[in-house]
C-alpha positions, 0 to 999 in steps of 0.5 A: 101350933108350931111357930113358923118363920115369916115368909118375905114378899119375895119368897111369897111371890116365888112360891106363887110362881113356882106353884103356878100351872102356867109359865107366866103371871100378870102383875094383877094375878100376883097382887090378887093372890098375894093379898089373900095371904097377907101381902099388900099391893105396894109391897108386891110391886116393889118386890117384883121390881127388885126380883126383875132387877135381881134376875129372879124373874123376867118381865115379858113385853106384854107385862107378864112375869116368868121365872128366870131359867135358874129358877125353872130348875128349882121348879122342876126339882120341887115338882119331882119332890111332890111327885117322885118317880118310884120303882119297885125295890128289890133290896139293892142300893145305888152306890156312887164313888168319886174317882176323879181327884184334883177338883176345885173346892167349888167343883166338889161343892157342886157335886155334893149339891147334885148328889144331895139333890138326887137324894143320896147320902154320904156313907163316907167321904167320896162314897154316896148311896141310897136305896135303888127305889127311885127312877133317877136321871144321872147328870153328866157331871156325876158320870164324868167324875164318879163310878156308879154301882149297885150294891146290897148291904150285909147289915140290916138296911133299916139300920143303915137308913137310920144312920144316913138320914135323921128320919125322926127329925124330918118327921117331927118337922113334917108333922109341925107343918101339917099341924100348921095347915089345919087352920083357918088363918090363910097367912099361916097356911101359906107360910106352911105351904111355902116351908113344906115345899122346901122340906119335901126337897129333903125327904129321902123318899125311902122304901116303906120297909125302911121308914119308921111307923106313921111316916108323914111324908105322903101326907105332907106331899098330898097336903102340899099338892092340895094347897098349890091347887087352892092357891091357883084357884085363888089366883085365877078367881081374883086375878080375873076381876 
């Protein structure tokens, strides 16, 4: 069984809220759901207060908590990670070249984070690529400073994919997380769920032809979706008491 880093109370509450199928939760719902996975009520209430003060959540007039706007984007990305929008792959690759000079270090870092979030990898400095098998929404921030092309590698694409992404390392971590979900320990299962949500954000979602045998991405994705459904059932059942 793998050893997973414990989840803080704040991270646990964010995981519950990010997984929720409703826009806001009551304190009672979060206390009830968090108690099932090992977090005591006093710690939950303290964490909620700090999260509200820190801008992670917003407390409405009716006492319900909702995610702050900046975390709604994270929720959207996690939803896309569990339900990526694929399209048939014909062998083409997306190619993005940075063409605007004179940008600040912060602007360069933001662009790098955006391209990484789109699951592109850096081929060389200022040139990013990935197989064109995803239905991507290109932000204006990319089109303002980059040119986009479609290209076809002359070398074997599976070798290029293996060079751009450490697929073996990703698969090992995914299998460790899957092993941790096959337990009756609710705390360990919850920790694995919270961790798998972050890990799925780094899945390149490559075409099957470019992946190693027994790739665990789809299995981890299905397990994560199933666990989210279970934790929502727990929240509804215990929060209604």
